Each structure stands twice: as structure tokens, then as C-alpha cells.
N, C-alpha and C positions, 0 to 999 in steps of 0.2 A: 504493500500500500504506500509505503514511504517513497519507493522508487517511482510509482505512478505520479505521486504529488510533485516530485522533483521534475519529472518530464513535463507535466502540465505547466509548472512554473516557468520552465525554459521556453515552452511553446508560446505561452502568453507574452513573455518578454520579447521574443524574436518577432512575434506578430506586431507588437507595439513599435519595435524598431522599424519594421517595413512600413507601417502606417505613417510614421513620422516623415517618410520621404514622399508621401502622396501629395495630391493637390490640396490647397487650403481647406476646401469644403470637407474632404475626407479626413484631413489631418486633425481637425479640431472637434472635440466632443461638446464644447460650449463656445459661445461667441464672446469676443471682446465688445462690450457695450460702452461706447464713449459717453462721457457725462452729458447731461442736458446742455444745450447751447447757452443756457443762462449762466453756467459756471464761468463762461469766458469773461463776463463782466468782472467777477470777483478775482479770477486767476490773473487777468491782465493787470489789475492793480497790484496784486500780490507780487508778481514777477517784476513789474516795472520798478517797484520800490526797492527790490533787491538787485537791480541792474542786470536782470536776466533776460530782458527782451531787446537787447541790442541786436543789430543785424548779424554781427559776427558770431555771437553766441548761438543764435538760432541756426544760422547757415552751417556752422561747423558741427551741428548735431545731425545724426542720421535722419530722423524723421523731419527735423526742421529743413534740411536740404531737399528732401522729397516733396515736402509741402511747397517750398519755394519754387521748385521745378514745375510742379503742377500749376502754381500761380502764374508763372511766366508763360507756360504753354497755353493756358486756358482763360486767364483773366485780364491780361493786359494787351493793348493794341500793338505797341511797338515791339520789335524783336529784341531779344537779349543775347547777342552773339557771344558775349563773354561766357555765358553759361555753357555753351557747346565747347568753347575753347577750354574751359576748366575741365569738363568731362573728358575731352580728348587727352589732356595732359595726365589725368588720373589713369586712363587706360594705358598710355605710353609707359608710365612708371611701373606697370605690372608686367611688361614684356620680358620674355626670357633672354633672348639672344641679342648681342650687340648689332647684328645685321638687321634684325627686325626693328630695333630702336632707331637705327640710322635711317631706314626707309620712312618710318612713321614720323621721325623728327623733322625731316624735310617737308613732308606733307603738312605738318602742323605749321611750320615756319611759312611756307608758301600760302597756305589757306587762311591764316589768321594774322601773323605778324607782318609779313610783306604786304598783304592786302590793306592792312590798316595804315602802314607806312606810306603807301602810294596814295591813299585817300587823305593823308595829312590829318586824320582825326583819331590817331591812335592814343591809347592811355599809357603806353609803355615808356619807361625812362630810357635815356641813352645808354646808361650803364647796363640795363637789362638786355637791350637789343645787341650791344657790343658783345656781351657775355655769350649769348646764343650764337651769334654770327661767327665769333672766333672759334668756338668749339666745333661748329659744323664744318668750318674750313679745314680743321685738323682731323675731321671724322672722329671726334671724341664725343660720345653720346652716353654719358652716365645717366642713371635713372633720375638724378636731381637736376638735369639740364635746364628745365623750364621753371624751376621753383622761384627764381628771382623775378620772372616776368608774369607769373600766374597770381593774379589777385582775384579774390572772390567778386563776382558781379554785384554791384551795389544796387539796392532797391530799398524803398521805405519799408521797414519790417512790419509796420502796423497794419499793412494790407493783408498780411497772412499770419500774423502772430496770434490772432484769435483762434485760428484752427490749431496752431501749435499748442495753445493752452488746453485744448481738449485731451491731448495725449499725456495724462497725468501718470506718474509712476504708480503702479498698482500696489495695493495693500493686500498681502497674500495670507491664505490659511491653508491647512491641509486639504481642504475641499477643492483647491485649485489644481490638484495633481492626482493622477491615477498612479498608484504605487504598485510596482511589479516585484520581481524576485529580489532577494537579498544577494548582494554581490561582494560584500566584505564586512569585516567586523573590526572594531578598535577597542581601546581601553574604556571608553565611555558610552559606546553605542554601535549602531550598525549603519551600513551604507546600502541603499536600495537603488535599483533602476526605476525611474519614474518618467511619466509623460505629462507635460503641462497641458491642461485641458483646453485652454483657449487658443493655443497656437499649434499644439501637437508636437512641440520640440521635446526631444528626449534629454533628460538630465540625470545626474547622480544626486540622490538625496542623502546627505549625511545627518543622521538623527542621533543626538547626544541625550542620554537620559538624565534629567535634572536630579533625580534622587541618587543616581550612581555618582554624578559629579559631586554632590554634597557629601556622600559617604567617603569619597576619596579626596575631598577638599580640593577639587580641581576647577573651582569657579574662575580663578585667574587665568588658567590655561585655556579654558573654553572661550572666555571673552577675548583673550589675546589672539586666538586663532581668527576670530571674526574681524578684529582690527587689522591683522596682517593681510588677510584675504581682501579686505577693502582697499588696502594700499596697493596691492599688486594687480588687482583686477581691472584697473583702468589702463588705457593706452594700447589695448589690443596686442597682447603678447601670446603668440600661438604655442609657446613652450612651457606654459604654467597651467595647471588645472585651476582655473579661475572661478570665482563665485559670481553668480548673477543676482541671487536673492538670499536673504536671511530672514527667518521669522521664527516665532516660538509658539507653542501650545502650552497648556497648563503643566504638562509633564515632559516636554521635549524641546530641545534647541535644534533647529533645522537649517542646514546649509544646502543651497541648491547650486551644484557645481557642474562643470563640464563633464560629460559622460565619456569615459575612456574604456572601450570594451575590447581592447586587444591584449589584456593581461599586463604584467609588469616585467621588467628586465631580469629580475631574479628568477622568475618562473621560466622565462625563455632561455636564460643561461643554463638552467638545469635540463631543459628539453633540447636545446640547440647545441649545447657545448660551448666552449670558449669562442670568442669572436676574433676575426683577423684584424690586423691594424687598419685596413681599409674600412671594415664594418664598424670598428670602434670609433674611427674618425667621424663617421656620419653621426653617431649618437653624441659624441663629444661636442661637435659643432652646435647641435640644437640645444644641448644642455647649457653650453656656455652662453648662448643668447638668453636663455631663461634666467640664469644667474645674473647676467648683466642687467636685465630688466629689474630684478629685485634690488640689486646693489644701487642702481640709479635712484631708487626710492628709499635708500638707506635701510634696507631690510637684509639681515643676514639669515640664511636658511637653517643652518646647523644640523641638518639630518640627511645629507646627500648620500644615498646608497641605492643599489639596483632595485630593491623592493619598492622604493618611492618614485621610480621612473616608470610611468605608465605609457602604453602604446595605444594609439587610436586605431580605427579599423583599417587605415591605410599604412600603418607602420611607423608614423611619426611619433615622437615622444614628447611628454610633458612632465614637469616636476610636480609632484602631488604632496598633500598633507603638510600644511604649514603650522601644525600644532606646536612646534618648537622654534619657529621663526621669531625674530626679535627686531625691533626698531632701534637702530643705533644712532639716529640723527641728533639726539640731545645727550644721551648718556650711553657709553659703551657697556655691553654686558660683560659679566665675569663668571657666570654660572657654568658649571661643568655638565652640559647636557648634550645628548646625541647618542650615537650607536658606537660601541667600542669596536675599534678597528678602522673607524672612519673619522674619529675626533682628532682635531689638530692639537699639537703639544700645548699651545697657549690656552686651549679650552680645558685640557686636563690639569693644568697648573692652577689650582684654586686661588682665586683672588686676583688673577691676571686679567686685565681688560683686553678685549679684542674686538674686531669688527668683521668686515667681509673677508679678511684674510683666512678665516676658518674654513670658508667654503672652497677656496682654491686648494687647500690641503686635502679636504674630503674628496674633491674632484680627482686628484691624483690617485687616492686610494681606490676610488670606484673604477677608474679606467684600468688600473692594474688588475682588479678583480675580473673585469670583462675579458681581459686578455689571458689571465692565468687561472681564474676560477676561485680565487681566495684573496682576501685582503693582504697587502704586503706585510702586515704586522700580525697576521694570524697563521703562523707556520704550523704545519702538521695538524691543521683543523682543531687547534686547542680552543677550549671554551672558557678558559680561566681569564676573566676580565682583567684581573690585576696584572697577569703576565702580558696580555695584549697591550695594556696601558704602559707597562714598563718598556716594552719593545718600541712603542711609539715614541717615547721620550728619549730613548738612548740609542736605538739601532739605526745604522745606516743601511738603507735598502739596497740589496744586491739585485741588479737587473740582468735578466738572461741575455746571453750572447745572441739569441735569435731576434732580439729587438733591434730595429734599425737605429742608427746614430741619432736621427731626428727624434724618434720616440723616446729614446733614453734621455736625451737632453730635456724634452718636455716633462717627463715624469720626475727627473731630478730637480727641475725648477719648481714644480708644484709641490714636491714632498720635502722641500727645504724646511728644516726645523726653525731656522732663523727667519723670522717674518720679514725683516728688512731685505733679505736676499731672495725671498720667494717670488715666483712668477705670479703676476697679478697684484702684487702688493708694493710696487715701487713707484706709485704715483699715477699710473694710467689705467689701472684696473683691468677690465676685460680686454681692452685694446692690446695689452702686452701679450695675453694668451693668444688672441686672434692673429697677431702678427708673427707668431712663432713659426719656425721653418716646417714643423710638422703639418701645419695647415696651409702651406704654400700651394697656390692654385685654387684655393677655396674662394668662391664668390659669396661673400656673406649676405649680400642682398638676395641671392638665390636661395641661401639657407633660410633666411627670414620668410621668403615666399613659399617655402617648402617645395622647391623645384627638384631637389636631388631625390633620387629613387632610394627608398629604404631597403636595407639588406634583408629585412624579414617582414613579411606581410602576414598578419594573423588570418587564419582560415575564416572565410565568410560563412554566415549561416550557423555560426556556433557562438555560445555565450562567452567562452574564454574566461570562465571563472569557476571556482570549485562548486560542487553541488551544494544546494541550500542546506542540506542536512550535515554536510562535512563542515561548512562554515559554522553551523550551530547557532545558538542564541544564549542570552544571559539567563541565569537562574534568578527568577523574580524573588525568591526567598531571601537573596542577599540584601535586598533593599526594603524588605517588608516592614522593618521598624523605623524606616526613615520617613519623616513627615516634612512636607514643604510648607514653610510659613510665608506670611505676607512679606517678611523681610527678605526671604530667598527670592521671591518673584520680583521684588523691587530691584534686585541686582540686574535683571534682564530687561528693564523697561526701555532701554535704548538699543536693544539687540536687533529689532527689525531693520532691514536695509534693502534698498533696491539700487543696484549699480545701473544708473540710468542709460549710459551708452550701450551697455550689453543688452538691456531690455529693448531699447530702440532697435538694435541690430536684429534681435530675435523677431520682433514684429515685422521689420522691413523684409526679412528673408522668408517670412511665412504668410501672414494674413493681412499685410498692410493694404493691398489693393481691395481685398474683399471687405475689410472693415470700412474703408472710405466709401465704397459703393453702397454698402448696407446703410451707413449713416446718412448719406445723401438722400437715399430713397425714404428712409424713416422721417427725416426732417421735412422732405417735400410733402409726405402724407400728412404730417402733423400741421404744416402750414395750411394745406388745403382744408383740413378739418376745422382749423381754428380761424378760417377766413371770416366767418360770421361772428365768432366769439371775440376776436381780437387777440392777436398773439401776445404772450406775456411780455416779450422784449419790446414790442412796438409801443406799449403804454409809456415806457420810460423815455422814448425819443422826443427830443425837443423840449424836455423839461429839465429842471435842475436836480435830477435824480443822481445821487452820489453813487449808489450801487444797487444792484437788484439780482435776485436769484432765489432758488428753492432752499428752504430750510424746514426742519420739523419743529412744531410747537406742541407743548403739552396742552391737550384739550380736555373736553368733557367736564362736567361739574366737579369731579374729584381729582382732576389733573393727573390722570393715570394713563391716558392714551395719546400716542404721538400722532399728530395730524400733519400731512405734508401741505405746505402752503408756499405761494410765490410772494416774496417780500420785496418791498421797495423802500429804500432809505432816502429821505429828503432832509434838507437842513433843519426843518422844524417838525418832522413827524416820521413815523414808520407806518406803512400801509401793507396789507397783504390780502390775497384772495385765493380761493381754492382752485385746484387743478380743473381745467376745462370750464371754469365759471365765466360766463359771458359778461361783457362790460355792462350791458343793460341790467342783467340780474344783480350785478355788483352794486350799481347805483340805486336800484330799488331797495336793496338790502340796507344801504346807507340811510335812505329816507325813512325806512320802516323802523330801524333801530337807531334812535338818537343817542344811545349810550356809546356809540363809536366802537362797536364790537370788532370792526376790521381796521381800526386805526388807533394809534397812540400818538399824542402830541408830546413834544419834548418837555412841555410844562408839567405833564402828568408823571413823567419819569423822575424818580428820586435818585437812582444810581444804576450804573452798568457794572456788573460783576461777573466773575467766572465761578462756576459751580460744577459739581459732578452728579450725574444721575446714573446709577449702576455702572460706575467706572468710566462713563463717557463724559468728555468735556462738554459743558453747556454754557450758554450765555444767559445770565439772570438779569432781568430788568425789574427793579423794585418800583412799584407803582404807589402813588398817594392812596391812602386808605388801607395800607397794609397788604395790598395785593401783590402777586408776583406773576411775572410773564417769563416762561422758560423756553429757550430755543436751542436746537441742536443742529450742527452742520454735518454734511456727509463726508468731509475730509478735513484733515488738520489745517492745510493752507486756507481753506474757506473759513474755518473757525477763527484763525489768527486775524484774517482780514476783516471779517464781519465785526469781531470784538473791537478791533482797532478803530474802524470807521464809526461804529456806534458810539464808542467812548468819545471820539473827537467831536462828532456832531452834537452829542449831549453836552459836552463841556462848552463848546462855542455857543450853543443855545442858552445855557445858563448865564453866560456872560452878558448876552443881549438882554435876557429877561431882567437881570439885576439892574441894567442901565435904563430899561424902559420906564417912562413916567407912569406913576400909578393914577388911575382914574378915581377922582374923589367920590367917595360914597359907593363905589362899585368895585367888587372883586372881579378878577378875571374869570371867565368861564373855564371850568376844568375840562370840558369836552367841546370839540368843534361842533357848532350848530349846523347840521347837515340839511336843514330845510332851505338854507341859502345855497347858492351854487357851490358844489363840492370843491374842496381844496384841490382835487385832482384836475380841475379846469382852471385853476388860477396859478400864477407864479408864486413860489413860496420864499422868495428872498426877503426875509424879514418876518417878524412874528406878530 
């Protein structure tokens, strides 16, 4: 029975893998629903105040660029030739051979730069033109040839920034994933293969058990891994297992990571046997670029070994598991952590501070193992950790005569006990290693683009992981007596995270077109339906409305039910109406109920405060007479912006009210008299 369950788990997992490569409609089991158009009013203000709606910031994001491209193609009359120029250059930079780049560079120069020069309307500087011309004359065509002349095409961002505001980073739960078979296990939890429901993309889900973390006092390690992953997961490095999302449930911490289904180098070393120098050079080159990416972000990895190098389905490798990684930007670490046989001498010497130097020593140990099958400091397969450490600190490694002179020199440079003499530690970091004679002839741009053929390609149609029952699971009895307190959960309040550029890339690669098409159709249907009712956004046009959009308000006589309403904030009042409620019905309601049930004036409000209802942030308006008005937003940015704007409008209104002359013998009316023309038909500058 256990064998049958294992087979079914494998079949389900492989079917999910195949489905993830299908068309968007087949790929996703649920749809990405963009927020209501109303959120654009709120989000535009929120992002503007944080300087996030500049042209460059939108253009340089994946979805921002796609929206701008759509805008150029469909919404404006004049052509934007720079956009095509920009795209041509990006395609040129991806070309493999120098011959292809030479042909394409001449086409780009003739079609765009020369054409603009002849028309005397070009935007290029003399320096940029001279740079391109001189390189073309010498037939020198590096991938960076056009970077000095390529500027992003300029347009007013606010024509298309509203659409960009709709693509909010998602807030995820376990329900957003379909979880398949277990593919690994660690000290605090398991790793599963999973599929994101709205895009169909396959990921690895690393789930850490909060009780097990508490039992082993591993809270700092767990939170550190989340921080390290966030540091290295930006900037598109194809040689690190990066994180796209992090979220938590009441009992789990979840990391959503790149799925690598080709096994690890330790496993393949046991199956394939030792690698040749040529094969090892391939893996070394990709790992060096992964380390360079980390070190550029002041992260030292500290656990480089074959078991942590994972293969994708094509055979390319990534560095995984950043549980022991450390940020050395402000303070150098001095803890002795890592795997014995790969730890640098300075790491083993307690109290000695170190930085990225430790990773270059570990690289030397790992490359030696790929070639010989064991660490250079683990002779005769000894398992005595103290003996391994002693040899690391004292022994000079003897390299076999079968190694080439270049390989010997590389390993001797990496395995130097004296940090000041070690390759990679003399001031230029990864560049020193990349320029070594062992890598002569390697085109590092081609390595980055993963153009070199891997020496080993994992078999397709296989899981390439141990059986679920061999991996096993934790004994829940271990944590039976552990209770999670509110103080434990408080540790993880800032744990959720979305790496925006990776989420945007995921959407762009999968369902971007489908989501846009569905949203356009949905909004067109809604506008047609609301033609008679009057669209919510239309009401704010031409008035001094500060902000408008949907929120939830506590309703019914006992204030226990959330009601969704469309709110409008004006300088002297807050108005709202129900979904689908026509303008005529709304005005009739005003005339019928003179107590202002759908309106609050700033004079009625006593204070604007933040409160919590069932752990959800809410805005509390205290009203004269001891009443309360509670509102809840659908996302954190909306909450921040609504609270800010309400507070500022209330504060300004109070200043005006204090300065307003009092009418002798008459108090001000507490409620707007709605038998008069409604405030909605009058300008509200002034009270």
C-alpha cells in the first residue's frame, strides 16, 4: 500500500509539472483578480508620496514596461520609435555569437542611429555615437555596445500609472498553492513541490514548523534565512535558489523558492562518479557567479558543499539553502558554522572575524571533492570532526600529478590558509577567480546566459528525489508539549514578503495577457451595467474629492456585520453609498433620512484613530454623542493612505471651524440639512 501511495504521489507531481508548461487557461486553477478600479485613486496617492510613480521606476519594472508598451501601441497617436530601439538592443544583448552580434549591431546602427543622425532630430550624445561608431569600425561588438546610447523612451507616467497601481503585490496563504509530494527534509521542516494556483508556476515550498523551531531555539536562524533570501533574490541571478514569496500560518513558516528537480551534486557524484576537469569547470563557473552575486550584496554563504548545489531539469546548477548565510556589511561574523571538511581555517578559529573569504576556501574544497570524491581534509573517509578540523588548520594539501598545472594553481590559490594570499581575497573578489588561467577561454556573459551545455542532464519524466517514505516525516510526539504563545507569533509579524520583481516576472511569463483581457472585459461589462446607475468613479470627477474607493464599514444595529461601501472623502465630509446603488436612489435616501445616514461632516467627527477588530487594522472615527464609525481597508497600503488622508482632512477642518465666526444665538447644525440641494451638487471649499 505504501508503494502505491508513493507512485501516486510521483504521478500527481509529474502531472503538475507538465500542466505548468501548458497555456495560461490550462495552467491556472484560479484566476488573478485585479483590484477594483477604485483602488487606483488610493494607490496612486500612496505610491506618489513614496516617489514610486516616477517614469523610470515604472518603466524598469517588468509589468510597468509591458503596460507602457501597451500604452504606446494602443493609446497614443504618435509613434514611439525609441521603444522599438530599446527592445532591439535588449535582444542584441542576448545573442550568443560575436558574428550574430556584428550583423545585428549594424542593422541597429543603420535603422535607428544613422537614420536619426540624417534627420538631425536624434536624442543621442556625440560621445555615445562616437563610442558605437569606433567599435563597429574595429568589429568589436561586446554585449554592452549600445548601453551608452540606449535611454528609456520618455513619456508622462501618469497616463499609464493607474493601470500599474492595479498590479499590487499579493498577500498569500496556503490556499494559494496546491501542494504535491515531499521532496526533502531539514532540521526544522520539510520541502514540498507545489503549484501556484493563479499562474500555474511550479515552486518548492519550504515549511518550517514553529513548534520545532521553538523547541530547538532556532527562531534567529529561521528569521535570518528569510532576511538572507530577501537580499539575494533581487537582481535576477540564475545560480541561486531564490525566494519569491514568504508567508506564515499559525503553525508554519513558508518559503516559496525556485523548484530544482534535477537532484543535487552529491547525489550525482555518487551515481556518476568523479567529474573530469572539463565537467568540473562548467559547475565551477556557474557557482562562482552565484557566489559573486551574494558577495556583491555583502552576504557570505558559509555552507558550500555538493549537497547544497542543486540541478534544474536542464542540468544547470544553483546554490541552495541559505540557513547559515550571514550579512557582513556592518559587522563581520566570527561564529564557527558550516560543514566540517569545507570550513575555512578562519571560520574554525573561534573569535576570528571573516567575510566572503570563507566561501572561496569552501569552493576549493568542493571542487577537489568533485574531482576526487572526498574533501581534501577528509582522508580515508574519516568521520572524526576534530581530526578533519585539525587537518584543515595544519595540513598542506597534496594535489595528484594527474591534475593539470592550471588546476593545481587554482586549487592552491583557493585553499591558501593565509587569507591575504588566497585567491578571491586580494581586493577584487570574484574577478580574481574568473581571470585565473584555469578559466581561460570562458565567456562569462555566456555562462550568465546559461549558453554552455551541461555535462549531465537529469532524466526527464522522473522526480529525481528519494521516495516520500524514504524521506520520512517528523515525529509529532517530539513537539507535543510545546505551546505557541502570542509572544512567539509576535516574532513573525514581519515575516510575510513578496519579492516584487520575481512576482512580476512570474505573471509576465504566465497569465499577464489573459489577466489584462479578462479585466478589460469585466470593466466594460460593469460600465455598461452601471451606465444608468452612474459609475462610482464618475461621481468624484470635477469635484474637490480628495480620495475615493471601496472600504468595509461595521453595520447593522449591533455593529457586528461588515458592509462593503464606496467612500468619498471631501475636505468637509465623508460620503458613501452601497454597491450598485443608483444616484437617484442615493439622493432619495438622503431626502428621506435627514439624520445623514450616508454622510458624516467633519464637524461631527471628534477624532480619527487606529483600532483592531479581530487582529485586522481598522480606522475608528469617534462621533459626537459617543458614537463610533469603524472602517476596514482591503490592503495595508489602502489602510495607510485612507488613515493619513482622513486625519489630515479632519485636522484642517478643525482649524477652519475654530476660526469660523460663531452665529449669535444659534448653534451650528450637527447634521447637513438635506432638504436643501445636497452637498454633492455644491462645491465644498469651505465649511
